[in-house]
C-alpha positions, 0 to 999 in steps of 0.5 A: 466799302465802295469797290473803287477804293482800296484802303491802304495800310498807311494811318492817316495823318492828323493834319489830314483828318482835322482838315476833313472834320473842317469840311464836315463842320460845314455840313454839320452847320448845314444840317443843324440849320435845317433841323432848326428851321423845321423846329421853328416852323413846327413850333410856330416860331416859339421854339427858343425863348430869348427873354432875360435869359435864352432857354433852349428845350432839352428835347431840341438839343437832343434832336440836334445831337441825334441828327448830327450823330446819325450824319456820321454814323450813316456815313461811316457805315455806308462807305467809311467816309463822311462828305469831308473825308472824300477829298482827302481820301481817308476812311474809317476802318475797324482795326483789321481794315474792315467796315466798322460795325454799327456798334463800333460807329456808335461807340466812336460818335459817342466817345467823340461827342463826350466832351460836349458834356463840358457845356454844362459848365456854361452856368457855372463858369460862363461861356467863354471859359467853357468854350475854352475848356472844351477846346482844350479837352478836344485837343487832348483827344486828338493829340494822342494820335500824334504819339500813336504809331497807327494815328489813333484818337481817343474815340478810335481806341474806344471803337477799335477803329482807325482812319487810313489813306485810300489808294 
């Protein structure tokens, strides 16, 4: 935890954490683009087959997931904040206010990303219904924070973490 930040006991309002997530989405898009470029260069431009049906290799999808997870996990471990959390002055902490452990950050990232498994429905119900289903599930994932006094989402409950305002 950086010494110039003092975490308050105040939980972070949901609107603030969602805006931080929008900022982080920009970082994630940049990360995915760089990894995609490097993989395209490494495969001579044959990474994704766009014939009658687009085929994206499973190893590439796993690599993208690992790199994005590494961004969040390393940010939470290093200072409790992602790039998107800094301007909103919020920080991930353990339930007791301490720095999250590696295990907690792994659980937090895994549970937060769990709804992505719904993307497997694409081949069964199509892309649009799959994306709407994913959006509804993620909305529920975060809506829990509206009713919890400490404003925790599902992944916070699972990892025993919370998002707090910085003083």
